[in-house]
C-alpha positions as CSV (number, residue, x, y, z in Angstrom):
1,M,100.9,132.9,106.8
2,L,102.1,131.1,103.7
3,N,102.7,133.1,100.5
4,T,99.8,132.3,98.0
5,I,99.2,132.8,94.3
6,R,95.6,132.9,93.4
7,H,94.0,132.1,90.1
8,G,90.4,132.5,88.9
9,A,87.6,134.0,91.0
10,P,85.4,132.7,93.9
11,S,82.4,130.8,92.7
12,D,79.8,128.4,94.0
13,R,82.4,125.6,93.8
14,P,84.8,125.0,96.7
15,P,88.2,126.7,96.2
16,L,91.1,124.3,95.3
17,L,94.3,124.6,97.3
18,I,97.5,123.2,95.8
19,A,100.5,122.2,97.9
20,H,103.8,121.5,96.1
21,G,106.5,119.0,96.9
22,L,110.0,119.3,98.3
23,F,112.1,122.0,96.6
24,G,109.1,123.2,94.7
25,S,107.0,126.4,94.7
26,A,103.5,127.7,93.9
27,R,104.9,129.0,90.6
28,N,105.7,125.4,89.5
29,W,101.9,124.8,89.4
30,G,101.0,128.0,87.4
31,V,99.8,126.3,84.2
32,I,97.7,123.6,85.9
33,A,96.3,126.1,88.4
34,K,95.2,128.4,85.7
35,R,93.5,125.6,83.7
36,L,91.7,124.3,86.8
37,S,90.6,127.9,87.7
38,V,88.1,128.3,84.9
39,D,85.2,127.6,87.2
40,R,86.6,128.1,90.7
41,E,89.3,129.9,92.6
42,V,92.6,128.0,92.8
43,V,95.1,128.9,95.6
44,A,98.7,127.6,95.1
45,V,100.9,128.1,98.2
46,D,104.6,128.3,98.8
47,M,105.1,125.8,101.6
48,R,107.1,126.9,104.7
49,N,110.8,127.3,104.0
50,H,110.1,127.4,100.2
51,G,109.6,130.3,97.7
52,D,108.3,133.5,99.2
53,S,106.9,131.9,102.4
54,P,108.4,132.5,105.8
55,W,111.3,130.5,107.0
56,F,110.7,128.4,110.2
57,E,112.9,126.3,112.4
58,A,111.1,123.0,111.5
59,Q,109.6,121.2,108.5
60,T,107.3,118.6,110.1
61,Y,104.0,117.5,108.7
62,P,101.8,118.6,111.6
63,E,103.3,122.0,111.3
64,M,102.8,122.1,107.5
65,A,99.2,120.9,108.0
66,V,98.6,123.8,110.3
67,D,100.0,126.2,107.7
68,L,97.5,124.9,105.1
69,A,94.7,125.1,107.6
70,Q,95.4,128.8,108.2
71,V,95.3,129.4,104.4
72,I,91.9,127.6,104.1
73,G,90.2,129.3,107.0
74,D,86.5,128.8,107.6
75,Q,85.5,127.8,104.0
76,P,86.2,124.1,103.2
77,H,88.5,123.6,100.2
78,D,89.3,120.8,97.8
79,V,93.0,120.1,98.4
80,L,95.6,118.8,96.0
81,G,99.1,117.9,97.2
82,H,102.1,116.4,95.4
83,S,104.8,114.4,97.2
84,M,105.7,116.3,100.4
85,G,102.7,118.5,99.7
86,G,100.6,115.3,99.4
87,K,101.7,114.1,102.8
88,A,101.0,117.5,104.3
89,A,97.5,117.4,102.6
90,M,96.9,114.0,104.1
91,V,97.9,115.1,107.6
92,L,95.7,118.2,107.2
93,T,92.7,116.0,106.3
94,L,93.4,113.6,109.2
95,M,93.7,116.5,111.7
96,Q,91.0,118.8,110.3
97,P,88.7,116.8,108.1
98,Q,86.0,119.5,108.3
99,Q,88.3,121.8,106.2
100,V,88.7,119.4,103.3
101,N,85.9,118.7,100.8
102,R,87.9,116.4,98.5
103,L,91.5,115.3,98.6
104,I,93.8,114.6,95.7
105,V,97.2,113.0,96.5
106,A,99.7,113.0,93.7
107,D,102.3,110.2,93.7
108,I,102.9,109.7,97.4
109,A,101.6,107.4,100.1
110,P,101.2,107.8,103.9
111,V,104.3,105.7,104.6
112,A,108.0,106.2,105.4
113,Y,110.4,106.2,102.5
114,S,114.1,105.6,102.4
115,H,115.2,107.9,99.5
116,T,116.6,110.9,101.1
117,Q,117.0,114.0,99.0
118,A,120.0,115.3,101.0
119,H,122.3,114.8,97.9
120,L,120.3,117.5,96.1
121,I,120.8,119.9,99.1
122,A,124.5,119.2,98.9
123,A,124.5,120.0,95.2
124,M,122.7,123.3,95.7
125,R,125.1,124.2,98.5
126,G,128.0,123.5,96.2
127,V,127.0,126.2,93.8
128,D,129.2,129.3,94.2
129,L,126.5,131.9,93.9
130,S,129.1,134.8,94.0
131,K,130.1,133.6,90.5
132,V,126.5,133.2,89.1
133,T,125.0,136.0,87.0
134,R,122.6,133.8,85.0
135,R,120.9,130.4,85.6
136,S,123.0,128.7,82.9
137,E,126.1,129.3,85.0
138,A,124.5,127.7,88.1
139,A,123.4,124.8,85.9
140,E,127.0,124.2,85.0
141,Q,127.9,124.0,88.7
142,L,125.1,121.5,89.3
143,G,126.9,119.0,87.1
144,Q,126.8,116.4,89.9
145,V,123.0,116.3,89.3
146,P,122.9,114.1,86.2
147,D,119.3,114.6,85.2
148,D,118.5,117.7,83.2
149,G,114.9,117.8,84.4
150,T,116.0,117.8,88.1
151,R,118.6,120.5,87.5
152,S,116.0,122.7,85.8
153,F,113.5,122.0,88.6
154,L,116.0,123.0,91.3
155,L,117.1,126.2,89.4
156,Q,113.5,127.5,89.5
157,S,114.2,128.1,93.2
158,L,117.3,130.2,92.5
159,D,117.0,134.0,92.8
160,V,120.0,134.9,90.6
161,K,119.6,138.7,91.3
162,A,119.7,138.2,95.0
163,G,122.3,135.5,94.9
164,R,120.3,133.1,97.1
165,W,118.3,129.9,97.0
166,M,114.7,130.5,97.9
167,L,114.8,127.4,100.1
168,N,115.8,127.1,103.7
169,L,118.4,124.4,103.0
170,D,119.6,124.1,106.6
171,V,116.1,123.3,108.0
172,L,115.2,121.0,105.0
173,E,118.4,119.1,105.6
174,A,117.9,118.9,109.4
175,D,114.4,117.6,109.1
176,M,114.9,115.3,106.1
177,A,114.1,112.3,108.2
178,A,110.7,113.8,109.1
179,I,110.1,114.7,105.5
180,I,110.6,111.2,104.1
181,D,108.6,109.7,107.1
182,F,104.9,109.9,107.9
183,P,103.6,110.8,111.3
184,D,101.5,108.5,113.4
185,I,98.1,110.2,113.2
186,A,94.9,108.3,113.8
187,G,92.2,107.7,111.2
188,P,90.1,106.9,109.4
189,V,88.4,110.0,107.9
190,D,85.4,109.9,105.7
191,V,86.6,112.3,103.0
192,P,86.6,111.4,99.3
193,A,90.2,110.9,98.3
194,F,91.9,110.3,95.0
195,F,95.4,108.9,94.8
196,L,96.9,109.6,91.4
197,S,100.3,108.2,90.6
198,G,102.7,107.9,87.7
199,G,102.7,104.6,85.9
200,A,106.5,104.6,85.7
201,S,106.9,105.8,89.3
202,D,107.6,103.5,92.3
203,Y,106.4,105.9,95.0
204,V,102.9,104.3,95.3
205,R,103.2,100.5,95.3
206,P,100.5,97.8,95.6
207,E,101.4,97.2,99.2
208,H,100.7,100.9,100.0
209,R,97.0,100.5,99.3
210,A,96.2,98.9,102.7
211,P,97.6,101.8,104.8
212,I,96.0,104.3,102.4
213,K,92.6,102.6,102.8
214,A,93.0,102.3,106.6
215,L,93.2,106.1,106.8
216,F,91.1,107.1,103.8
217,P,88.4,104.4,103.2
218,Q,86.9,106.3,100.3
219,A,90.2,106.3,98.5
220,R,90.2,105.8,94.7
221,F,93.3,105.0,92.7
222,A,94.5,105.8,89.2
223,K,97.8,105.9,87.3
224,I,99.0,108.1,84.4
225,P,100.8,105.8,81.9
226,D,104.5,106.5,81.3
227,A,104.6,109.3,83.9
228,H,107.2,109.4,86.7
229,H,107.2,111.1,90.0
230,W,106.7,114.6,88.6
231,L,103.6,113.4,86.7
232,H,102.0,116.8,86.6
233,A,105.0,118.3,84.8
234,E,105.5,115.3,82.4
235,K,101.8,114.8,81.6
236,P,100.0,118.0,82.4
237,R,97.0,117.5,80.2
238,E,96.4,114.0,81.5
239,F,97.0,115.1,85.1
240,E,94.5,118.0,84.7
241,A,91.9,115.7,83.1
242,A,92.2,113.1,85.9
243,C,91.9,115.7,88.6
244,R,89.0,117.4,87.0
245,A,87.1,114.1,86.6
246,F,87.4,113.5,90.3
247,L,86.5,117.0,91.4
248,D,83.5,117.0,89.1
249,A,82.2,113.6,90.1
């Protein structure tokens, strides 16, 4: 079973499950999860091979979808997924539509992408953890990652005290092709879906609307102006408001 962080309390509203993206964790979503938990229970998960969840020998979307289904159990949830977590949420909805009340997909489409993240795995592997006593020292060794935000994001998965990454880098690298791909799973499913993307991101393009609609005919679309791929971190208030408007509709 995946590690979970729960916010709020059960209510008459469906619980909300949050699935993070590649190299992320449930803790990354703490602020938004707390804000969305004022009238419902919110369950943020560590995906397999991330955070405090178990390590497995594969990182494919059908397996990630089964993980999420086990967390949901018998009570249908609203489901929010970002990037890799968004693809896993889509596959869950296609495989087990009875478990998903409403679906929010943040800045990803059900298509194959070409941008591998293997270079970030190489950067993390290049850190000599035996010489790291604080995060700032690891940040210096991540100099080949030019973006400060990306460096800070990766360092959230570093357990300095234990001297280890809380990521199964071997499996994530081995299954990178599956992570940037999307499995061939039949649709459509009649589940309300909301595809929220960053206005400055190129992950969800106009040509992606057709494959989205083919799988999720009820799909609605919106963009957060000036936000990039990590739209929930860059524009948390706008992201929360957009999600809440869809969930409350």
